[in-house]
C-alpha positions as CSV (number, residue, x, y, z in Angstrom):
1,M,76.5,88.2,101.9
2,G,74.4,87.9,104.3
3,L,72.7,90.0,107.4
4,P,75.3,89.9,110.3
5,L,73.8,87.7,113.0
6,L,75.5,89.7,116.1
7,K,73.1,93.0,116.2
8,A,73.8,93.2,120.0
9,R,76.0,96.5,120.8
10,G,78.5,95.3,122.9
11,P,79.8,92.3,120.7
12,A,78.9,93.8,117.0
13,D,80.6,97.0,118.6
14,E,84.0,94.7,119.5
15,L,83.8,93.4,116.3
16,K,83.9,96.6,114.4
17,K,86.3,98.0,116.4
18,L,89.0,94.9,116.2
19,S,88.2,95.5,112.0
20,D,89.1,99.1,112.1
21,L,91.9,97.9,113.8
22,S,93.0,95.3,111.3
23,R,92.5,98.2,108.5
24,D,94.5,100.4,110.5
25,L,97.2,98.1,110.8
26,A,97.1,97.2,107.2
27,Q,97.1,100.9,106.2
28,Q,100.4,101.9,108.5
29,Y,102.4,98.9,107.0
30,L,101.7,99.9,103.8
31,R,102.8,103.7,104.5
32,S,106.0,102.1,106.6
33,A,106.7,100.0,103.2
34,H,106.5,102.7,101.2
35,A,108.5,105.2,103.0
36,T,111.3,102.5,103.3
37,L,111.2,101.8,99.8
38,G,111.5,105.7,99.4
39,Q,114.7,105.6,101.7
40,L,116.4,102.5,100.3
41,I,116.2,104.3,96.4
42,R,117.2,107.4,97.5
43,V,120.6,105.6,98.8
44,P,123.7,106.2,96.6
45,N,124.8,103.3,94.6
46,L,122.3,101.0,96.9
47,L,123.2,97.8,95.0
48,G,126.9,99.0,93.8
49,G,128.3,95.9,96.4
50,V,125.8,93.2,95.1
51,S,126.3,91.0,92.5
52,L,123.3,91.0,90.7
53,E,121.9,87.6,88.6
54,R,121.4,88.8,84.9
55,E,119.4,86.5,82.2
56,P,119.3,88.5,78.8
57,R,115.6,87.3,78.4
58,R,113.7,87.3,81.1
59,Y,113.9,89.3,84.5
60,T,115.7,87.7,87.4
61,R,114.7,87.9,91.5
62,N,118.0,88.5,93.5
63,F,117.1,87.9,97.1
64,L,118.2,90.8,99.6
65,F,116.7,90.2,103.0
66,G,113.8,87.9,104.4
67,D,112.6,87.0,107.4
68,S,109.0,85.3,108.6
69,S,107.1,88.5,108.0
70,M,108.4,89.5,104.6
71,S,111.2,89.7,101.8
72,A,112.8,91.9,99.6
73,W,113.9,91.3,96.4
74,A,116.0,93.4,93.7
75,I,114.6,92.9,89.9
76,V,116.9,93.0,86.8
77,W,114.7,93.4,83.9
78,P,116.3,93.6,80.8
79,P,114.6,94.6,77.5
80,G,111.9,93.1,76.2
81,S,111.5,91.1,79.8
82,S,107.9,90.6,81.7
83,T,106.2,88.7,83.9
84,S,102.8,87.0,83.6
85,I,99.6,88.3,83.9
86,H,99.2,88.0,88.0
87,D,97.9,88.8,91.3
88,H,99.7,88.1,94.8
89,H,98.7,86.4,97.9
90,C,100.6,89.0,100.3
91,S,101.1,93.0,100.2
92,C,103.1,94.0,97.0
93,C,105.2,96.9,97.2
94,F,107.7,97.9,94.9
95,A,109.9,101.1,93.5
96,V,111.8,101.5,90.2
97,L,115.4,102.4,91.2
98,R,116.6,102.5,87.7
99,G,115.2,102.5,84.5
100,S,111.4,102.3,83.6
101,L,109.0,99.5,83.6
102,R,105.2,99.6,82.3
103,E,102.4,98.2,84.9
104,I,99.4,97.3,82.9
105,W,96.3,96.2,85.1
106,F,93.2,94.0,84.3
107,D,90.4,92.9,85.6
108,A,89.8,88.7,86.3
109,V,86.9,87.3,83.7
110,G,86.7,84.2,84.8
111,D,88.9,82.1,86.9
112,D,92.0,82.1,84.5
113,R,91.4,85.1,81.9
114,A,91.9,88.6,82.4
115,V,91.4,91.7,80.4
116,K,93.3,95.0,80.1
117,T,92.0,98.0,82.3
118,A,95.0,100.5,81.9
119,E,98.3,101.0,81.9
120,A,101.1,103.1,83.6
121,L,105.0,103.7,82.4
122,R,107.1,103.9,86.0
123,A,109.8,105.9,85.9
124,P,112.7,105.6,88.5
125,G,111.4,106.9,91.9
126,Y,107.8,105.6,91.4
127,I,106.8,103.5,94.3
128,A,103.6,101.1,94.7
129,C,102.1,99.6,97.4
130,T,99.2,97.1,97.7
131,L,97.5,94.6,100.1
132,P,96.3,91.2,98.7
133,S,92.7,92.8,99.3
134,G,92.5,92.3,95.1
135,P,92.3,91.0,93.0
136,N,94.9,93.2,92.3
137,I,95.5,91.9,88.6
138,H,98.6,93.1,86.9
139,Q,101.8,92.7,85.1
140,M,105.1,94.2,84.5
141,T,107.2,94.6,81.3
142,N,110.4,96.6,80.4
143,D,109.4,97.6,77.1
144,R,112.7,100.1,76.5
145,S,115.8,99.9,75.6
146,E,117.5,99.7,78.1
147,E,117.7,97.4,81.8
148,A,115.5,98.4,84.6
149,I,116.0,97.3,88.2
150,S,113.1,97.5,90.9
151,I,112.9,97.1,94.5
152,H,110.4,94.7,95.8
153,I,108.9,93.7,99.5
154,Y,106.7,91.2,99.3
155,G,104.5,90.4,102.8
156,F,105.4,86.7,103.0
157,D,108.2,84.4,104.4
158,H,110.5,83.6,101.3
159,R,111.1,79.9,102.9
160,S,107.5,78.8,102.9
161,R,106.5,80.1,99.3
162,A,108.5,80.2,96.0
163,S,106.8,83.0,95.4
164,S,104.5,86.1,95.9
165,V,102.2,85.2,92.9
166,E,99.0,83.9,93.7
167,R,97.7,83.4,90.4
168,E,98.2,83.8,87.2
169,Y,96.0,84.5,84.0
170,R,95.6,84.6,80.4
171,L,94.8,87.6,78.4
172,A,91.2,87.4,77.3
173,S,90.3,87.9,74.2
174,L,86.7,90.3,73.9
């Protein structure tokens, strides 16, 4: 990045205010998404009337809600299922409703490879929200013996793109 071209007090100050507003709105959205997921997962029998699609060896996404700004999904994770190593083109917020999921974080090594940096077991009630300011490269896996279900809110119109995934990576061997 170079030095800013606009150094005049008025224009540069206005652009800084706009940048601050954008950051504030993004943080407000993440707080709202977190609170919404918290409310949802406290609803007794939240998905009781919903017929969730399941497959024996891979996770399945079940559409719950969507409009031009966001989409919400219930994801069913049978034992042994996992996502690819990936990042997102949009905000990604999720809550673990039932069971446990392992989230593994990575750093990019080149355009299509990634190295593992951390991991954590996400228990029922866990909520996370991130912006696409990344890369926020991760993988979700159910390495437990029982099914897990999570609720995901993505900041994209499900009618314009098939998935929230921006890029997939291969595990780098170091």
